[in-house]
SERO-4910 file (N, C-alpha, C, O; in steps of 0.05 Angstrom, whole numbers):
BEGIN
 pado doro    nc1    nc2    nc3   cac1   cac2   cac3    cc1    cc2    cc3    oc1    oc2    oc3
  Met    A     17    -23      0      0      0      0     18     25      0     35     28     18
  Asn    A     14     41    -20     32     64    -23     19     88    -34     32    106    -45
  His    A     -7     90    -32    -21    112    -45    -45    121    -28    -59    104    -17
  Ala    A    -49    147    -26    -71    157    -10    -90    173    -27    -82    186    -46
  Met    A   -116    170    -21   -137    186    -34   -157    195    -13   -159    182      8
  Val    A   -171    216    -19   -192    225     -1   -219    219    -14   -224    226    -37
  Leu    A   -236    206      1   -263    201     -8   -280    226     -3   -284    234     20
  Cys    A   -289    238    -25   -303    264    -23   -334    261    -23   -348    278    -14
  Gly    A   -343    239    -34   -372    235    -36   -379    207    -45   -362    192    -55
  Val    A   -404    200    -41   -413    174    -49   -441    177    -61   -457    193    -52
  Asn    A   -446    162    -82   -473    161    -95   -487    136    -85   -476    114    -86
  Leu    A   -511    140    -76   -527    117    -66   -548    110    -86   -561    128    -98
  Asp    A   -553     85    -91   -574     77   -109   -601     79    -96   -602     89    -73
  Ala    A   -622     70   -109   -649     73    -98   -653     59    -72   -671     66    -56
  Asp    A   -637     38    -66   -639     23    -41   -621     35    -19   -620     24      3
  Gly    A   -606     56    -26   -588     68     -6   -561     54     -5   -546     58     14
  Thr    A   -555     38    -25   -529     24    -26   -509     39    -43   -516     49    -65
  Pro    A   -485     43    -33   -465     57    -49   -460     44    -76   -457     19    -78
  Asp    A   -459     60    -98   -452     48   -124   -429     63   -138   -417     52   -156
  Arg    A   -423     87   -129   -401    103   -140   -389    120   -118   -403    129   -100
  Trp    A   -363    125   -120   -348    141   -100   -333    163   -115   -320    158   -135
  Lys    A   -335    188   -104   -319    210   -114   -293    211    -98   -294    211    -74
  Ile    A   -271    211   -113   -244    209   -100   -227    232   -108   -225    239   -132
  Glu    A   -214    245    -89   -194    265    -94   -167    251    -93   -159    241    -71
  Asn    A   -153    249   -115   -128    235   -116   -105    253   -106   -106    277   -108
  Ser    A    -85    241    -94    -63    256    -83    -43    266   -104    -24    279    -97
  Trp    A    -48    260   -130    -31    270   -151    -34    299   -156    -17    311   -169
  Gly    A    -55    311   -146    -59    340   -149    -75    348   -174    -83    331   -190
  Glu    A    -78    374   -177    -94    385   -199    -82    381   -227    -96    384   -247
  Glu    A    -56    375   -228    -43    371   -254    -53    346   -268    -50    343   -292
  Ser    A    -63    327   -253    -73    302   -265   -100    307   -278   -112    328   -275
  Asp    A   -109    287   -292   -135    289   -306   -158    297   -287   -158    289   -263
  Arg    A   -176    312   -297   -200    321   -282   -193    336   -256   -208    334   -236
  Lys    A   -171    351   -257   -162    367   -234   -159    350   -209   -162    360   -186
  Gly    A   -152    325   -212   -147    308   -189   -171    293   -178   -168    278   -158
  Tyr    A   -194    296   -190   -218    282   -180   -226    259   -199   -224    262   -224
  Phe    A   -234    237   -188   -242    214   -203   -267    202   -192   -274    207   -169
  Val    A   -281    186   -207   -304    170   -198   -297    141   -200   -288    132   -221
  Ala    A   -301    126   -178   -295     98   -177   -321     82   -172   -338     91   -156
  Ser    A   -324     60   -186   -348     43   -181   -345     30   -153   -323     29   -143
  Asp    A   -367     21   -142   -365      8   -116   -350    -19   -119   -336    -27   -100
  Ala    A   -352    -31   -142   -336    -56   -147   -306    -50   -146   -291    -66   -135
  Trp    A   -298    -28   -158   -269    -20   -157   -261    -16   -128   -240    -25   -120
  Phe    A   -278     -1   -114   -273      5    -86   -269    -21    -70   -250    -24    -54
  Asp    A   -287    -41    -74   -285    -66    -60   -259    -81    -67   -247    -94    -50
  Gln    A   -250    -79    -92   -227    -94   -100   -200    -81    -92   -181    -96    -86
  Phe    A   -199    -55    -92   -173    -42    -89   -169    -26    -63   -146    -18    -57
  Val    A   -189    -21    -47   -186     -6    -23   -182    -26      0   -199    -43      6
  Tyr    A   -159    -23     14   -152    -42     35   -155    -29     63   -160    -43     83
  Gln    A   -152     -3     64   -155     11     90   -169     37     86   -167     50     65
  Ala    A   -184     45    106   -197     71    106   -195     83    133   -198     69    154
  Val    A   -190    109    134   -189    123    160   -214    140    162   -221    156    144
  Val    A   -229    136    183   -255    149    187   -255    163    214   -248    150    234
  Asn    A   -264    188    215   -267    201    241   -288    187    257   -309    180    247
  Lys    A   -282    182    283   -300    167    300   -329    178    301   -348    163    306
  Arg    A   -332    204    297   -358    216    299   -377    206    277   -401    209    279
  Phe    A   -366    194    256   -382    184    234   -389    155    236   -403    144    219
  Leu    A   -380    142    258   -385    113    261   -411    108    275   -421    125    290
  Thr    A   -423     85    270   -447     77    285   -439     68    313   -415     64    318
  Asp    A   -458     65    330   -452     56    357   -439     28    357   -421     23    372
  Ala    A   -448     10    339   -437    -16    337   -407    -15    328   -391    -30    338
  Gln    A   -402      3    309   -374      6    300   -356     17    322   -333      9    325
  Arg    A   -366     36    337   -351     47    360   -346     26    381   -324     25    392
  Gln    A   -365      8    385   -362    -13    405   -340    -32    396   -325    -42    412
  Ala    A   -338    -37    370   -317    -55    359   -289    -44    365   -270    -59    367
  Leu    A   -287    -18    368   -261     -5    374   -251    -11    402   -228     -8    408
  Thr    A   -269    -20    419   -262    -25    447   -252    -54    451   -243    -61    473
  Thr    A   -254    -70    430   -245    -98    432   -214    -99    430   -202    -80    420
  Glu    A   -203   -121    439   -174   -124    438   -166   -127    408   -178   -143    394
  Pro    A   -146   -113    399   -137   -114    371   -125   -142    365   -115   -156    383
  Ile    A   -127   -149    340   -115   -174    330    -87   -167    319    -85   -151    301
  Glu    A    -67   -181    330    -40   -176    320    -34   -193    296    -37   -217    297
  Leu    A    -26   -180    274    -20   -195    249      8   -205    249     26   -192    261
  Ala    A     13   -227    236     40   -238    233     57   -219    216     46   -206    199
  Pro    A     83   -217    221    100   -199    206     99   -204    176    103   -185    160
  Trp    A     94   -228    167     93   -234    138     66   -229    126     63   -232    102
  Asp    A     47   -221    142     20   -214    131     22   -188    116     29   -168    129
  Pro    A     16   -187     90     19   -162     75      2   -139     86     10   -116     83
  Met    A    -21   -145     97    -37   -124    108    -25   -112    133    -30    -89    140
  Gly    A     -8   -127    147      5   -116    170     31   -103    163     37    -81    173
  Ser    A     47   -115    146     74   -105    141     74    -81    122     93    -65    122
  Leu    A     53    -78    105     53    -57     86     37    -32     96     38    -11     84
  Ser    A     23    -35    117      6    -13    126     21      5    146     10     25    155
***
């Protein structure tokens, strides 16, 4: 993992399910579309491994999960060693 992006918005379908994400890329305004892109939810599911979210936007159940003991990943686990 070596790239950061800011999620600026989400489009919800008729059922309230995310189907597209507006992303501000860290490459800046010199890149295509002044640094903004739209990603499908399928792309998001395939390529996004971590997300940082302010606690005030979490549900009560998600906040409760933060109080559990963390799981320590093995050093050879790519999600642990690359993050």
